[in-house]
C-alpha positions in Angstrom: -0.1 0.0 0.2 1.7 3.4 -1.2 1.9 6.5 1.0 -1.1 8.0 -0.6 -3.4 5.3 -0.4 -2.6 5.3 3.3 -3.2 9.0 3.4 -6.4 8.7 1.8 -7.8 5.8 3.6 -6.9 7.8 7.0 -9.0 10.8 5.4 -12.1 8.4 4.7 -11.8 7.3 8.0 -11.8 10.3 10.1 -14.6 11.7 7.3 -16.7 8.9 8.8 -16.2 9.3 12.4 -16.8 13.1 11.9 -20.3 12.5 10.2 -20.9 9.8 13.1 -20.2 12.4 15.2 -22.0 15.3 13.7 -25.1 12.9 13.5 -24.6 12.2 17.4 -24.8 16.1 18.2 -27.3 16.6 16.1 -29.6 14.1 17.8 -28.3 15.2 21.3 -29.3 18.9 20.3 -32.8 17.9 18.9 -33.0 15.8 22.3 -32.4 18.9 24.5 -34.5 20.8 22.5 -37.4 18.8 23.1 -37.1 18.3 26.7 -37.5 22.0 27.2 -41.3 23.3 28.5 -42.8 25.5 26.8 -45.6 27.2 28.8 -49.2 27.3 27.4 -50.7 30.5 26.8 -53.6 31.4 29.4 -57.5 31.3 27.7 -59.5 34.2 26.5 -62.8 34.7 27.6 -64.0 36.7 25.4 -63.5 39.9 26.8 -64.3 43.1 24.6 -60.5 44.3 25.8 -57.2 45.2 23.8 -55.1 43.5 26.1 -56.9 40.2 26.6 -56.5 39.7 22.7 -52.7 39.3 23.3 -53.5 35.9 23.6 -53.4 35.3 19.5 -49.7 37.2 20.2 -48.9 34.2 23.0 -50.5 31.6 20.4 -48.1 32.7 17.8 -44.8 32.0 20.1 -46.3 29.1 21.3 -47.1 27.4 17.9 -43.3 28.5 17.2 -42.0 27.1 20.0 -43.5 23.7 19.5 -43.1 24.3 15.9 -46.6 23.9 15.0 -46.9 24.5 11.4 -50.2 23.0 10.0 -52.9 26.2 9.7 -55.9 24.0 10.4 -53.9 23.1 13.3 -53.3 25.9 14.9 -56.7 27.1 14.8 -57.9 23.8 16.1 -55.4 24.5 19.4 -56.2 27.8 19.4 -60.1 27.0 20.0 -59.0 25.1 23.1 -58.0 27.9 24.7 -61.1 29.7 24.4 -63.4 30.0 28.0 -66.8 31.5 28.7 -68.3 33.6 26.3 -65.3 33.3 23.0 -66.5 29.7 23.4 -69.9 30.2 22.9 -68.7 32.3 19.7 -66.7 29.4 18.6 -69.7 27.0 19.2 -71.9 29.7 16.7 -69.0 30.3 14.2 -68.5 26.4 14.2 -71.9 25.6 13.1 -71.7 28.3 10.8 -68.7 26.2 9.3 -70.5 23.3 9.3 -73.8 24.6 7.3 -71.0 26.0 4.5 -71.9 29.7 5.4 -68.4 30.7 6.6 -65.3 29.2 6.6 -62.1 29.4 9.0 -59.5 27.4 7.5 -56.1 29.1 8.3 -54.8 30.8 11.2 -55.7 34.5 9.5 -58.9 33.7 9.2 -59.5 32.9 12.4 -57.2 35.7 13.6 -59.7 38.1 11.5 -63.0 36.9 13.1 -61.8 36.5 16.3 -60.7 40.6 16.2 -63.6 41.3 14.5 -66.4 39.8 17.3 -63.7 40.8 20.6 -61.8 43.5 19.6 -63.2 47.3 19.6 -62.5 49.0 16.4 -61.7 52.4 17.5 -59.2 51.0 20.6 -56.9 53.9 19.7 -59.5 55.8 19.8 -60.6 55.2 23.3 -56.8 54.7 24.5 -56.1 58.3 23.2 -58.9 59.4 25.1 -57.9 57.7 28.2 -54.2 58.7 27.9 -55.9 62.6 27.9 -57.2 61.7 31.1 -54.8 59.6 32.5 -53.4 61.7 36.0 -50.7 60.8 38.0 -52.2 60.8 41.3 -50.6 57.3 43.2 -47.2 56.1 42.4 -44.8 56.5 39.6 -45.0 53.2 38.9 -48.4 52.8 38.8 -48.7 55.5 36.5 -45.7 54.3 33.8 -47.6 50.9 33.6 -50.9 52.5 32.8 -49.4 55.2 30.5 -47.5 52.3 28.6 -50.4 50.3 28.3 -52.2 53.2 26.4 -49.7 54.5 24.6 -49.1 50.1 23.1 -52.8 50.4 22.1 -51.9 53.6 19.5 -49.6 52.5 16.6 -49.3 55.9 14.9 -49.2 58.7 17.9 -45.6 60.3 17.5 -43.1 60.0 19.8 -43.3 63.7 20.7 -47.0 63.7 21.3 -46.4 60.9 23.8 -43.5 62.4 25.6 -45.7 65.7 25.7 -48.9 63.8 27.3 -46.3 61.6 29.9 -44.9 64.5 30.7 -47.8 66.8 31.1 -50.2 64.5 33.2 -47.6 64.0 36.1 -47.3 65.1 39.1 -45.1 68.6 39.4 -43.1 67.5 41.9 -41.9 64.0 39.5 -41.4 66.9 36.4 
């Protein structure tokens, strides 16, 4: 066996060992990832409140974490987290789907329908109104929390206006 043949043989052996090692590492990473506990989203009761509809955002994060990509499975999974009024709404929509009156086949369809039912169209207007009437009475922490919550419901308010509203409603000693 020539020197070149020995080197080629050793190289082939090393390549097969590297492939085997890579396969073991990949399977170990997959096992570790599958052991991660994914917190389940909280239920949605159907309150007509923009904050309550954060369920949609949480569901999307949940779907990513559990690698759920099938659209029908996403809708089925999301409906398991509906309670109270939201369950009644879904039962009615499901009956309509069985009759062929409507279709909710994708996650986007579901989000559109649930927002149509439970999300006020004038959320930004109501948040602006509440922001105008918000006053710093208690702790600064409570004021900042309430202001931040309202701010997130107004997607198109310029930062200068946000800052003005924030500062204008503070008590004098806190400015």
